[in-house]
ZADO-1210 file (C-alpha; in nm, 4 decimals, padded with zeros to 6 digits):
<atoms>
<atom x="15.2226" y="07.4187" z="06.9529" code="UNK" pos="1"/>
<atom x="14.9665" y="07.1469" z="06.8824" code="UNK" pos="2"/>
<atom x="15.0178" y="07.0089" z="07.2322" code="UNK" pos="3"/>
<atom x="14.9559" y="07.3546" z="07.3809" code="UNK" pos="4"/>
<atom x="14.6355" y="07.3980" z="07.1800" code="UNK" pos="5"/>
<atom x="14.5172" y="07.0503" z="07.2793" code="UNK" pos="6"/>
<atom x="14.5750" y="07.1192" z="07.6476" code="UNK" pos="7"/>
<atom x="14.4247" y="07.4680" z="07.6345" code="UNK" pos="8"/>
<atom x="14.1123" y="07.3923" z="07.4304" code="UNK" pos="9"/>
<atom x="14.0747" y="07.0138" z="07.4457" code="UNK" pos="10"/>
<atom x="13.9000" y="06.9620" z="07.7830" code="UNK" pos="11"/>
<atom x="13.6465" y="07.2408" z="07.7303" code="UNK" pos="12"/>
<atom x="13.5676" y="07.1320" z="07.3751" code="UNK" pos="13"/>
<atom x="13.5322" y="06.7698" z="07.4871" code="UNK" pos="14"/>
<atom x="13.2874" y="06.8769" z="07.7589" code="UNK" pos="15"/>
<atom x="13.0726" y="07.0614" z="07.5051" code="UNK" pos="16"/>
<atom x="13.0868" y="06.7668" z="07.2623" code="UNK" pos="17"/>
<atom x="12.9566" y="06.5324" z="07.5332" code="UNK" pos="18"/>
<atom x="12.6784" y="06.7731" z="07.6320" code="UNK" pos="19"/>
<atom x="12.5867" y="06.8312" z="07.2659" code="UNK" pos="20"/>
<atom x="12.5659" y="06.4557" z="07.2094" code="UNK" pos="21"/>
<atom x="12.3352" y="06.4297" z="07.5098" code="UNK" pos="22"/>
<atom x="12.1224" y="06.7147" z="07.3710" code="UNK" pos="23"/>
<atom x="12.0995" y="06.5435" z="07.0319" code="UNK" pos="24"/>
<atom x="11.9903" y="06.2211" z="07.2000" code="UNK" pos="25"/>
<atom x="11.7297" y="06.4011" z="07.4116" code="UNK" pos="26"/>
<atom x="11.5928" y="06.5832" z="07.1076" code="UNK" pos="27"/>
<atom x="11.5199" y="06.2466" z="06.9474" code="UNK" pos="28"/>
<atom x="11.2978" y="06.1334" z="07.2348" code="UNK" pos="29"/>
<atom x="10.9337" y="06.0956" z="07.1371" code="UNK" pos="30"/>
<atom x="10.7838" y="06.3590" z="07.3662" code="UNK" pos="31"/>
<atom x="11.0550" y="06.6113" z="07.2774" code="UNK" pos="32"/>
<atom x="10.9990" y="06.5540" z="06.9030" code="UNK" pos="33"/>
<atom x="10.6260" y="06.6144" z="06.9527" code="UNK" pos="34"/>
<atom x="10.7116" y="06.9571" z="07.0922" code="UNK" pos="35"/>
<atom x="10.9282" y="07.0201" z="06.7820" code="UNK" pos="36"/>
<atom x="11.2256" y="07.1229" z="06.9960" code="UNK" pos="37"/>
<atom x="11.5389" y="07.1018" z="06.7840" code="UNK" pos="38"/>
<atom x="11.8740" y="06.9829" z="06.9276" code="UNK" pos="39"/>
<atom x="11.9791" y="07.3500" z="06.9326" code="UNK" pos="40"/>
<atom x="11.7031" y="07.4373" z="07.1774" code="UNK" pos="41"/>
<atom x="11.7628" y="07.1273" z="07.3881" code="UNK" pos="42"/>
<atom x="12.1340" y="07.2083" z="07.3847" code="UNK" pos="43"/>
<atom x="12.0989" y="07.5551" z="07.5308" code="UNK" pos="44"/>
<atom x="11.8536" y="07.4317" z="07.7941" code="UNK" pos="45"/>
<atom x="12.0912" y="07.1505" z="07.8900" code="UNK" pos="46"/>
<atom x="12.3784" y="07.3990" z="07.8973" code="UNK" pos="47"/>
<atom x="12.1902" y="07.6360" z="08.1273" code="UNK" pos="48"/>
<atom x="12.1005" y="07.3482" z="08.3611" code="UNK" pos="49"/>
<atom x="12.4675" y="07.2448" z="08.3670" code="UNK" pos="50"/>
<atom x="12.5792" y="07.6039" z="08.4299" code="UNK" pos="51"/>
<atom x="12.3615" y="07.6309" z="08.7386" code="UNK" pos="52"/>
<atom x="12.4375" y="07.2894" z="08.8850" code="UNK" pos="53"/>
<atom x="12.7736" y="07.1351" z="08.7902" code="UNK" pos="54"/>
<atom x="12.9582" y="07.4339" z="08.6372" code="UNK" pos="55"/>
<atom x="13.1300" y="07.5164" z="08.9666" code="UNK" pos="56"/>
<atom x="13.3141" y="07.1832" z="08.9511" code="UNK" pos="57"/>
<atom x="13.4645" y="07.2618" z="08.6084" code="UNK" pos="58"/>
<atom x="13.8308" y="07.3776" z="08.6248" code="UNK" pos="59"/>
<atom x="13.8770" y="07.7433" z="08.5165" code="UNK" pos="60"/>
<atom x="14.1204" y="07.6346" z="08.2449" code="UNK" pos="61"/>
<atom x="13.8391" y="07.4638" z="08.0557" code="UNK" pos="62"/>
<atom x="13.6853" y="07.8032" z="07.9812" code="UNK" pos="63"/>
<atom x="13.9028" y="07.8522" z="07.6708" code="UNK" pos="64"/>
<atom x="13.7557" y="07.5458" z="07.5010" code="UNK" pos="65"/>
<atom x="13.4012" y="07.6413" z="07.5974" code="UNK" pos="66"/>
<atom x="13.4527" y="07.9902" z="07.4567" code="UNK" pos="67"/>
<atom x="13.6026" y="07.8398" z="07.1393" code="UNK" pos="68"/>
<atom x="13.2800" y="07.6463" z="07.0828" code="UNK" pos="69"/>
<atom x="13.0694" y="07.9557" z="07.1473" code="UNK" pos="70"/>
<atom x="13.2681" y="08.1640" z="06.8967" code="UNK" pos="71"/>
<atom x="13.4678" y="07.9784" z="06.6295" code="UNK" pos="72"/>
<atom x="13.2505" y="07.6660" z="06.6096" code="UNK" pos="73"/>
<atom x="12.9500" y="07.8974" z="06.5902" code="UNK" pos="74"/>
<atom x="13.0866" y="08.0768" z="06.2815" code="UNK" pos="75"/>
<atom x="13.1579" y="07.7468" z="06.1052" code="UNK" pos="76"/>
<atom x="12.8073" y="07.6285" z="06.1858" code="UNK" pos="77"/>
<atom x="12.6500" y="07.9386" z="06.0321" code="UNK" pos="78"/>
<atom x="12.8584" y="07.8968" z="05.7144" code="UNK" pos="79"/>
<atom x="12.7563" y="07.5323" z="05.6691" code="UNK" pos="80"/>
<atom x="12.3942" y="07.6267" z="05.7362" code="UNK" pos="81"/>
<atom x="12.3903" y="07.7407" z="05.3728" code="UNK" pos="82"/>
<atom x="12.3707" y="07.3761" z="05.2617" code="UNK" pos="83"/>
<atom x="12.0037" y="07.3793" z="05.3673" code="UNK" pos="84"/>
<atom x="11.9085" y="07.6346" z="05.0991" code="UNK" pos="85"/>
<atom x="11.9207" y="07.6510" z="04.7185" code="UNK" pos="86"/>
<atom x="11.8349" y="07.9214" z="04.4673" code="UNK" pos="87"/>
<atom x="11.5778" y="07.6884" z="04.3109" code="UNK" pos="88"/>
<atom x="11.3834" y="07.6828" z="04.6389" code="UNK" pos="89"/>
<atom x="11.3712" y="08.0601" z="04.6387" code="UNK" pos="90"/>
<atom x="11.2395" y="08.0752" z="04.2823" code="UNK" pos="91"/>
<atom x="10.9768" y="07.8067" z="04.3476" code="UNK" pos="92"/>
<atom x="10.7586" y="08.0209" z="04.5735" code="UNK" pos="93"/>
<atom x="10.7684" y="08.3285" z="04.3510" code="UNK" pos="94"/>
<atom x="10.7945" y="08.7035" z="04.3948" code="UNK" pos="95"/>
<atom x="10.5159" y="08.7532" z="04.6544" code="UNK" pos="96"/>
<atom x="10.6977" y="08.5328" z="04.9049" code="UNK" pos="97"/>
<atom x="11.0304" y="08.7097" z="04.8500" code="UNK" pos="98"/>
<atom x="10.8759" y="09.0562" z="04.8852" code="UNK" pos="99"/>
<atom x="10.6801" y="08.9512" z="05.1943" code="UNK" pos="100"/>
<atom x="10.9923" y="08.8062" z="05.3574" code="UNK" pos="101"/>
<atom x="11.1983" y="09.1180" z="05.2918" code="UNK" pos="102"/>
<atom x="10.9260" y="09.3446" z="05.4306" code="UNK" pos="103"/>
<atom x="10.8737" y="09.1249" z="05.7379" code="UNK" pos="104"/>
<atom x="11.2457" y="09.1275" z="05.8191" code="UNK" pos="105"/>
<atom x="11.2961" y="09.4999" z="05.7595" code="UNK" pos="106"/>
<atom x="10.9850" y="09.6126" z="05.9490" code="UNK" pos="107"/>
<atom x="11.0453" y="09.3728" z="06.2375" code="UNK" pos="108"/>
<atom x="11.4053" y="09.4905" z="06.2718" code="UNK" pos="109"/>
<atom x="11.2979" y="09.8559" z="06.2759" code="UNK" pos="110"/>
<atom x="11.0171" y="09.7924" z="06.5235" code="UNK" pos="111"/>
<atom x="11.2444" y="09.5867" z="06.7474" code="UNK" pos="112"/>
<atom x="11.5047" y="09.8621" z="06.7716" code="UNK" pos="113"/>
<atom x="11.2335" y="10.1197" z="06.8371" code="UNK" pos="114"/>
<atom x="11.0606" y="09.9101" z="07.1025" code="UNK" pos="115"/>
<atom x="11.3982" y="09.8387" z="07.2656" code="UNK" pos="116"/>
<atom x="11.4656" y="10.2092" z="07.3019" code="UNK" pos="117"/>
<atom x="11.1192" y="10.2712" z="07.4466" code="UNK" pos="118"/>
<atom x="11.1795" y="09.9924" z="07.6981" code="UNK" pos="119"/>
<atom x="11.5266" y="10.1376" z="07.7728" code="UNK" pos="120"/>
<atom x="11.6963" y="09.8054" z="07.7018" code="UNK" pos="121"/>
<atom x="12.0661" y="09.7642" z="07.6311" code="UNK" pos="122"/>
<atom x="12.1525" y="09.7567" z="07.2629" code="UNK" pos="123"/>
<atom x="12.3035" y="09.4064" z="07.2603" code="UNK" pos="124"/>
<atom x="11.9976" y="09.2315" z="07.4023" code="UNK" pos="125"/>
<atom x="11.7671" y="09.4394" z="07.1836" code="UNK" pos="126"/>
<atom x="11.9470" y="09.3471" z="06.8624" code="UNK" pos="127"/>
<atom x="11.9838" y="08.9787" z="06.9456" code="UNK" pos="128"/>
<atom x="11.6172" y="08.9445" z="07.0441" code="UNK" pos="129"/>
<atom x="11.5048" y="09.1368" z="06.7376" code="UNK" pos="130"/>
<atom x="11.7183" y="08.9379" z="06.4945" code="UNK" pos="131"/>
<atom x="11.5856" y="08.6134" z="06.6434" code="UNK" pos="132"/>
<atom x="11.2244" y="08.7232" z="06.5922" code="UNK" pos="133"/>
<atom x="11.2905" y="08.8714" z="06.2473" code="UNK" pos="134"/>
<atom x="11.4785" y="08.5966" z="06.0671" code="UNK" pos="135"/>
<atom x="11.5236" y="08.2378" z="06.1816" code="UNK" pos="136"/>
<atom x="11.5114" y="08.2138" z="06.5565" code="UNK" pos="137"/>
<atom x="11.8028" y="08.0629" z="06.7439" code="UNK" pos="138"/>
<atom x="12.0223" y="08.0281" z="06.4336" code="UNK" pos="139"/>
<atom x="11.9813" y="08.3999" z="06.3622" code="UNK" pos="140"/>
<atom x="12.0671" y="08.4894" z="06.7222" code="UNK" pos="141"/>
<atom x="12.3810" y="08.2779" z="06.6905" code="UNK" pos="142"/>
<atom x="12.4669" y="08.4425" z="06.3599" code="UNK" pos="143"/>
<atom x="12.4264" y="08.7915" z="06.5040" code="UNK" pos="144"/>
<atom x="12.6225" y="08.7208" z="06.8215" code="UNK" pos="145"/>
<atom x="12.9718" y="08.7638" z="06.6660" code="UNK" pos="146"/>
<atom x="12.8601" y="09.0914" z="06.5054" code="UNK" pos="147"/>
<atom x="12.6784" y="09.2341" z="06.8078" code="UNK" pos="148"/>
<atom x="12.9481" y="09.0932" z="07.0385" code="UNK" pos="149"/>
<atom x="12.7189" y="09.0645" z="07.3389" code="UNK" pos="150"/>
<atom x="12.7721" y="08.8629" z="07.6568" code="UNK" pos="151"/>
<atom x="12.6811" y="08.4921" z="07.6413" code="UNK" pos="152"/>
<atom x="12.3913" y="08.5301" z="07.8853" code="UNK" pos="153"/>
<atom x="12.2337" y="08.7944" z="07.6612" code="UNK" pos="154"/>
<atom x="12.2440" y="08.5490" z="07.3730" code="UNK" pos="155"/>
<atom x="12.0789" y="08.2880" z="07.5937" code="UNK" pos="156"/>
<atom x="11.8044" y="08.5304" z="07.6929" code="UNK" pos="157"/>
<atom x="11.7388" y="08.6150" z="07.3273" code="UNK" pos="158"/>
<atom x="11.7176" y="08.2459" z="07.2385" code="UNK" pos="159"/>
<atom x="11.4783" y="08.1892" z="07.5278" code="UNK" pos="160"/>
<atom x="11.2363" y="08.4452" z="07.3859" code="UNK" pos="161"/>
<atom x="11.2422" y="08.2593" z="07.0539" code="UNK" pos="162"/>
<atom x="11.1659" y="07.9309" z="07.2289" code="UNK" pos="163"/>
<atom x="10.8714" y="08.0706" z="07.4235" code="UNK" pos="164"/>
<atom x="10.6937" y="08.2717" z="07.1565" code="UNK" pos="165"/>
<atom x="10.7917" y="08.0490" z="06.8643" code="UNK" pos="166"/>
<atom x="10.6490" y="07.7443" z="07.0417" code="UNK" pos="167"/>
<atom x="10.3341" y="07.9376" z="07.1331" code="UNK" pos="168"/>
<atom x="10.2892" y="08.0431" z="06.7698" code="UNK" pos="169"/>
<atom x="10.3453" y="07.6861" z="06.6480" code="UNK" pos="170"/>
<atom x="10.0328" y="07.5758" z="06.8365" code="UNK" pos="171"/>
<atom x="09.8382" y="07.9005" z="06.7877" code="UNK" pos="172"/>
<atom x="09.8567" y="07.9230" z="06.4066" code="UNK" pos="173"/>
<atom x="09.6854" y="07.5869" z="06.3381" code="UNK" pos="174"/>
<atom x="09.4174" y="07.6774" z="06.5938" code="UNK" pos="175"/>
<atom x="09.3491" y="08.0084" z="06.4207" code="UNK" pos="176"/>
<atom x="09.3345" y="07.8318" z="06.0839" code="UNK" pos="177"/>
<atom x="09.0949" y="07.5716" z="06.2244" code="UNK" pos="178"/>
<atom x="08.8714" y="07.8483" z="06.3633" code="UNK" pos="179"/>
<atom x="08.8688" y="08.0340" z="06.0259" code="UNK" pos="180"/>
<atom x="09.0049" y="08.3493" z="06.1886" code="UNK" pos="181"/>
<atom x="09.2151" y="08.4288" z="05.8817" code="UNK" pos="182"/>
<atom x="09.0677" y="08.4239" z="05.5332" code="UNK" pos="183"/>
<atom x="09.3659" y="08.3081" z="05.3288" code="UNK" pos="184"/>
<atom x="09.4315" y="08.0852" z="05.0290" code="UNK" pos="185"/>
<atom x="09.6733" y="07.7902" z="05.0664" code="UNK" pos="186"/>
<atom x="09.9532" y="07.9951" z="04.9045" code="UNK" pos="187"/>
<atom x="09.8843" y="08.2939" z="05.1336" code="UNK" pos="188"/>
<atom x="09.8728" y="08.0635" z="05.4360" code="UNK" pos="189"/>
<atom x="10.2109" y="07.9167" z="05.3431" code="UNK" pos="190"/>
<atom x="10.3676" y="08.2612" z="05.2993" code="UNK" pos="191"/>
<atom x="10.2152" y="08.3829" z="05.6254" code="UNK" pos="192"/>
<atom x="10.3333" y="08.0765" z="05.8200" code="UNK" pos="193"/>
<atom x="10.6862" y="08.0714" z="05.6770" code="UNK" pos="194"/>
<atom x="10.7192" y="08.4488" z="05.6825" code="UNK" pos="195"/>
<atom x="10.6213" y="08.5117" z="06.0452" code="UNK" pos="196"/>
<atom x="10.7082" y="08.2062" z="06.2558" code="UNK" pos="197"/>
<atom x="11.0391" y="08.2033" z="06.4402" code="UNK" pos="198"/>
<atom x="11.2190" y="07.8692" z="06.3910" code="UNK" pos="199"/>
<atom x="11.2291" y="07.6342" z="06.0932" code="UNK" pos="200"/>
<atom x="11.1068" y="07.3629" z="06.3321" code="UNK" pos="201"/>
<atom x="10.8128" y="07.5830" z="06.4298" code="UNK" pos="202"/>
<atom x="10.7243" y="07.6299" z="06.0628" code="UNK" pos="203"/>
<atom x="10.7385" y="07.2550" z="06.0031" code="UNK" pos="204"/>
<atom x="10.5175" y="07.1855" z="06.3047" code="UNK" pos="205"/>
<atom x="10.2575" y="07.4503" z="06.2270" code="UNK" pos="206"/>
<atom x="10.2672" y="07.3838" z="05.8518" code="UNK" pos="207"/>
<atom x="10.2093" y="07.0128" z="05.9012" code="UNK" pos="208"/>
<atom x="09.9127" y="07.0712" z="06.1337" code="UNK" pos="209"/>
<atom x="09.7567" y="07.3260" z="05.8971" code="UNK" pos="210"/>
<atom x="09.8133" y="07.0909" z="05.6033" code="UNK" pos="211"/>
<atom x="09.6287" y="06.8136" z="05.7829" code="UNK" pos="212"/>
<atom x="09.3335" y="07.0445" z="05.8464" code="UNK" pos="213"/>
<atom x="09.3334" y="07.1723" z="05.4875" code="UNK" pos="214"/>
<atom x="09.3357" y="06.8183" z="05.3481" code="UNK" pos="215"/>
<atom x="09.0457" y="06.7210" z="05.5734" code="UNK" pos="216"/>
<atom x="08.8463" y="07.0226" z="05.4596" code="UNK" pos="217"/>
<atom x="08.9065" y="06.9464" z="05.0945" code="UNK" pos="218"/>
<atom x="08.8048" y="06.5842" z="05.1395" code="UNK" pos="219"/>
<atom x="08.4793" y="06.6777" z="05.3119" code="UNK" pos="220"/>
<atom x="08.3827" y="06.9803" z="05.0979" code="UNK" pos="221"/>
<atom x="08.1463" y="06.9196" z="04.8042" code="UNK" pos="222"/>
<atom x="08.2962" y="07.0055" z="04.4664" code="UNK" pos="223"/>
<atom x="08.0179" y="07.2582" z="04.4094" code="UNK" pos="224"/>
<atom x="08.1468" y="07.4694" z="04.6995" code="UNK" pos="225"/>
<atom x="08.4857" y="07.5201" z="04.5345" code="UNK" pos="226"/>
<atom x="08.4865" y="07.8552" z="04.3459" code="UNK" pos="227"/>
<atom x="08.5646" y="07.8358" z="03.9766" code="UNK" pos="228"/>
<atom x="08.9272" y="07.9076" z="03.8951" code="UNK" pos="229"/>
<atom x="09.0498" y="07.8279" z="04.2465" code="UNK" pos="230"/>
<atom x="09.3827" y="07.6373" z="04.2301" code="UNK" pos="231"/>
<atom x="09.3471" y="07.2812" z="04.3512" code="UNK" pos="232"/>
<atom x="09.5010" y="07.2175" z="04.6919" code="UNK" pos="233"/>
<atom x="09.7686" y="06.9493" z="04.6972" code="UNK" pos="234"/>
<atom x="09.8484" y="06.7429" z="05.0058" code="UNK" pos="235"/>
<atom x="10.1591" y="06.8818" z="05.1756" code="UNK" pos="236"/>
<atom x="10.1527" y="07.2062" z="04.9750" code="UNK" pos="237"/>
<atom x="10.1268" y="07.4441" z="05.2706" code="UNK" pos="238"/>
<atom x="10.4014" y="07.2794" z="05.4744" code="UNK" pos="239"/>
<atom x="10.6401" y="07.2531" z="05.1763" code="UNK" pos="240"/>
<atom x="10.5931" y="07.6100" z="05.0591" code="UNK" pos="241"/>
<atom x="10.6013" y="07.7478" z="05.4141" code="UNK" pos="242"/>
<atom x="10.9411" y="07.5883" z="05.4733" code="UNK" pos="243"/>
<atom x="11.0741" y="07.7342" z="05.1470" code="UNK" pos="244"/>
<atom x="10.9452" y="08.0800" z="05.2458" code="UNK" pos="245"/>
<atom x="11.1198" y="08.0330" z="05.5791" code="UNK" pos="246"/>
<atom x="11.4470" y="07.9440" z="05.4079" code="UNK" pos="247"/>
<atom x="11.4293" y="08.2689" z="05.2114" code="UNK" pos="248"/>
<atom x="11.4294" y="08.4459" z="05.5473" code="UNK" pos="249"/>
<atom x="11.7363" y="08.2407" z="05.6381" code="UNK" pos="250"/>
<atom x="11.9144" y="08.3788" z="05.3314" code="UNK" pos="251"/>
<atom x="11.8330" y="08.7309" z="05.4507" code="UNK" pos="252"/>
<atom x="12.0480" y="08.6634" z="05.7575" code="UNK" pos="253"/>
<atom x="12.3626" y="08.7445" z="05.5577" code="UNK" pos="254"/>
<atom x="12.2638" y="09.0942" z="05.4348" code="UNK" pos="255"/>
<atom x="12.1198" y="09.1774" z="05.7767" code="UNK" pos="256"/>
<atom x="12.4505" y="09.0869" z="05.9432" code="UNK" pos="257"/>
<atom x="12.6437" y="09.2967" z="05.6923" code="UNK" pos="258"/>
<atom x="12.4193" y="09.5990" z="05.7521" code="UNK" pos="259"/>
<atom x="12.4373" y="09.5478" z="06.1291" code="UNK" pos="260"/>
<atom x="12.8163" y="09.5313" z="06.1163" code="UNK" pos="261"/>
<atom x="12.8295" y="09.8540" z="05.9170" code="UNK" pos="262"/>
<atom x="12.5931" y="10.0428" z="06.1487" code="UNK" pos="263"/>
<atom x="12.7552" y="09.9190" z="06.4691" code="UNK" pos="264"/>
<atom x="13.1058" y="10.0052" z="06.3513" code="UNK" pos="265"/>
<atom x="12.9907" y="10.3508" z="06.2484" code="UNK" pos="266"/>
<atom x="12.8284" y="10.4041" z="06.5890" code="UNK" pos="267"/>
<atom x="13.1348" y="10.2854" z="06.7777" code="UNK" pos="268"/>
<atom x="13.3532" y="10.5136" z="06.5712" code="UNK" pos="269"/>
<atom x="13.1267" y="10.8126" z="06.6351" code="UNK" pos="270"/>
<atom x="13.1271" y="10.7402" z="07.0095" code="UNK" pos="271"/>
<atom x="13.5043" y="10.7115" z="07.0206" code="UNK" pos="272"/>
<atom x="13.4899" y="10.3412" z="07.1015" code="UNK" pos="273"/>
<atom x="13.6633" y="10.2327" z="06.7847" code="UNK" pos="274"/>
<atom x="13.8143" y="10.3457" z="06.4574" code="UNK" pos="275"/>
<atom x="13.4810" y="10.3446" z="06.2798" code="UNK" pos="276"/>
<atom x="13.6281" y="10.1178" z="06.0153" code="UNK" pos="277"/>
<atom x="13.3654" y="09.8773" z="05.8912" code="UNK" pos="278"/>
<atom x="13.4542" y="09.5134" z="05.9551" code="UNK" pos="279"/>
<atom x="13.2256" y="09.3051" z="05.7374" code="UNK" pos="280"/>
<atom x="13.1706" y="08.9572" z="05.8864" code="UNK" pos="281"/>
<atom x="13.3465" y="08.7178" z="05.6516" code="UNK" pos="282"/>
<atom x="13.1277" y="08.4259" z="05.7584" code="UNK" pos="283"/>
<atom x="12.8213" y="08.6082" z="05.6214" code="UNK" pos="284"/>
<atom x="12.9739" y="08.6092" z="05.2713" code="UNK" pos="285"/>
<atom x="13.0855" y="08.2484" z="05.3133" code="UNK" pos="286"/>
<atom x="12.7291" y="08.1609" z="05.4099" code="UNK" pos="287"/>
<atom x="12.6057" y="08.3105" z="05.0796" code="UNK" pos="288"/>
<atom x="12.8871" y="08.1368" z="04.8909" code="UNK" pos="289"/>
<atom x="12.7805" y="07.8006" z="05.0328" code="UNK" pos="290"/>
<atom x="12.4212" y="07.8662" z="04.9234" code="UNK" pos="291"/>
<atom x="12.5433" y="07.9478" z="04.5717" code="UNK" pos="292"/>
<atom x="12.7611" y="07.6362" z="04.5642" code="UNK" pos="293"/>
<atom x="12.4791" y="07.4205" z="04.6949" code="UNK" pos="294"/>
<atom x="12.2522" y="07.5586" z="04.4205" code="UNK" pos="295"/>
<atom x="12.4864" y="07.4139" z="04.1570" code="UNK" pos="296"/>
<atom x="12.4058" y="07.0623" z="04.2825" code="UNK" pos="297"/>
<atom x="12.7648" y="06.9450" z="04.2397" code="UNK" pos="298"/>
<atom x="12.7773" y="06.7279" z="04.5504" code="UNK" pos="299"/>
<atom x="12.5940" y="06.3962" z="04.5908" code="UNK" pos="300"/>
<atom x="12.2785" y="06.4191" z="04.8002" code="UNK" pos="301"/>
<atom x="12.4294" y="06.1874" z="05.0600" code="UNK" pos="302"/>
<atom x="12.7245" y="06.4243" z="05.0990" code="UNK" pos="303"/>
<atom x="12.4989" y="06.7291" z="05.1378" code="UNK" pos="304"/>
<atom x="12.2867" y="06.5393" z="05.3892" code="UNK" pos="305"/>
<atom x="12.5996" y="06.4550" z="05.5850" code="UNK" pos="306"/>
<atom x="12.7108" y="06.8191" z="05.5878" code="UNK" pos="307"/>
<atom x="12.3670" y="06.9292" z="05.7067" code="UNK" pos="308"/>
<atom x="12.3797" y="06.6718" z="05.9861" code="UNK" pos="309"/>
<atom x="12.7320" y="06.7805" z="06.0840" code="UNK" pos="310"/>
<atom x="12.6216" y="07.1438" z="06.0807" code="UNK" pos="311"/>
<atom x="12.3291" y="07.0653" z="06.3100" code="UNK" pos="312"/>
<atom x="12.5738" y="06.9182" z="06.5600" code="UNK" pos="313"/>
<atom x="12.8121" y="07.2149" z="06.5330" code="UNK" pos="314"/>
<atom x="12.5273" y="07.4575" z="06.6016" code="UNK" pos="315"/>
<atom x="12.4136" y="07.2388" z="06.8902" code="UNK" pos="316"/>
<atom x="12.7661" y="07.2614" z="07.0313" code="UNK" pos="317"/>
<atom x="12.7596" y="07.6402" z="07.0011" code="UNK" pos="318"/>
<atom x="12.4191" y="07.6660" z="07.1678" code="UNK" pos="319"/>
<atom x="12.5267" y="07.4329" z="07.4458" code="UNK" pos="320"/>
<atom x="12.8428" y="07.6361" z="07.5054" code="UNK" pos="321"/>
<atom x="12.6384" y="07.9556" z="07.5320" code="UNK" pos="322"/>
<atom x="12.4114" y="07.7846" z="07.7824" code="UNK" pos="323"/>
<atom x="12.7074" y="07.6679" z="07.9903" code="UNK" pos="324"/>
<atom x="12.8149" y="08.0343" z="08.0181" code="UNK" pos="325"/>
<atom x="12.4697" y="08.1408" z="08.1432" code="UNK" pos="326"/>
<atom x="12.4253" y="08.1310" z="08.5182" code="UNK" pos="327"/>
<atom x="12.0815" y="08.2027" z="08.6609" code="UNK" pos="328"/>
<atom x="12.1891" y="08.5286" z="08.8252" code="UNK" pos="329"/>
<atom x="12.2873" y="08.6652" z="08.4833" code="UNK" pos="330"/>
<atom x="11.9592" y="08.5407" z="08.3399" code="UNK" pos="331"/>
<atom x="11.7566" y="08.7097" z="08.6121" code="UNK" pos="332"/>
<atom x="11.9611" y="09.0262" z="08.5744" code="UNK" pos="333"/>
<atom x="11.8227" y="09.0664" z="08.2216" code="UNK" pos="334"/>
<atom x="11.4732" y="09.1002" z="08.3716" code="UNK" pos="335"/>
<atom x="11.1431" y="09.0851" z="08.1880" code="UNK" pos="336"/>
<atom x="11.2168" y="09.3500" z="07.9272" code="UNK" pos="337"/>
<atom x="11.3576" y="09.1120" z="07.6612" code="UNK" pos="338"/>
<atom x="11.0450" y="08.8984" z="07.6921" code="UNK" pos="339"/>
<atom x="10.8235" y="09.2053" z="07.6684" code="UNK" pos="340"/>
<atom x="11.0105" y="09.3100" z="07.3540" code="UNK" pos="341"/>
<atom x="10.9669" y="08.9612" z="07.2098" code="UNK" pos="342"/>
<atom x="10.5955" y="08.9713" z="07.2986" code="UNK" pos="343"/>
<atom x="10.5493" y="09.3005" z="07.1130" code="UNK" pos="344"/>
<atom x="10.7263" y="09.1603" z="06.8076" code="UNK" pos="345"/>
<atom x="10.5200" y="08.8414" z="06.8332" code="UNK" pos="346"/>
<atom x="10.1984" y="09.0453" z="06.8246" code="UNK" pos="347"/>
<atom x="10.3255" y="09.2387" z="06.5238" code="UNK" pos="348"/>
<atom x="10.4156" y="08.9189" z="06.3376" code="UNK" pos="349"/>
<atom x="10.0818" y="08.7595" z="06.4218" code="UNK" pos="350"/>
<atom x="09.8555" y="09.0525" z="06.3315" code="UNK" pos="351"/>
<atom x="10.0675" y="09.2839" z="06.1171" code="UNK" pos="352"/>
<atom x="10.2158" y="08.9902" z="05.9291" code="UNK" pos="353"/>
<atom x="09.8680" y="08.8794" z="05.8217" code="UNK" pos="354"/>
<atom x="09.7797" y="09.2158" z="05.6673" code="UNK" pos="355"/>
<atom x="10.1250" y="09.2476" z="05.5135" code="UNK" pos="356"/>
<atom x="10.0956" y="08.9091" z="05.3381" code="UNK" pos="357"/>
<atom x="09.7427" y="08.9844" z="05.2221" code="UNK" pos="358"/>
<atom x="09.8564" y="09.3181" z="05.0792" code="UNK" pos="359"/>
<atom x="10.1614" y="09.1754" z="04.9042" code="UNK" pos="360"/>
<atom x="09.9640" y="08.8887" z="04.7493" code="UNK" pos="361"/>
<atom x="09.6988" y="09.1368" z="04.6340" code="UNK" pos="362"/>
<atom x="09.9622" y="09.3530" z="04.4630" code="UNK" pos="363"/>
<atom x="10.1511" y="09.0629" z="04.3015" code="UNK" pos="364"/>
</atoms>
């Protein structure tokens, strides 16, 4: 039995491991790090390049191992992703950040579904693109893929929209802050940045740039210009709090997947495509369980760090496998509609997110 599994899955898994290692190495190059492209993003790009160049030389039997990485390894990666979050981080930023995150996710999901229908897009691509924009970028797309059960190339298209608009936002937000377009306090800026940017890496990049600008302003501003009662700005405050706000959105991935599973099963049952029995994704609950366990701080920091590093590689493997299954003809077949949907959601997050954060902070 073990020999059969090794022969059936081994070659394909080994191929993905090698490509994922190459993606991890590339992501550590200086110019790639400056762009804040995570190994996950590099992995899917490398996978797509491989799919459209060398994929035809891969024996058909290797497909089982590649699919294993895109499905089972993906689920394990999402579960272990919980080691990046603790309950203490959630409590640190307070109620305004939690409320803002919940509203951003719910409204973005609703708008995404509505826009997808107006654009007459297929449901799978609509949901994957919307989840990626709503929650945590590529990781959210990967988390939703087993629930939505879309084709690999649709997942790749959804991730591509996150890469394009998330990277654009990472450079745009610091520029808007520098130009004083938004009148926000450091806490509001952190909530806005963490609550509306796509990837954790994008939040880190934008938060760091905004922090640098904020520190420079504070150093050059006369003390007399600081209004009485204004909380003192601390170096690194915006970046740190923005990342925590972002991780709260990561936690929301689990309830979103549970709700999606319920709604999709109900729809399939009503359309005669299934029993209608709700199949709750077990990995979503395991993801929450890992967060709860991690909050207890029972494991040594070195162990947690090792698990986080291992998880990053597992997710890179999953992304790479999805890329390997994405030929250019499938990519082109998706057309421009997913990118138009992502653009509309990007505009909402940029403009609507600002007013939402301002309103929430005013109320709380």
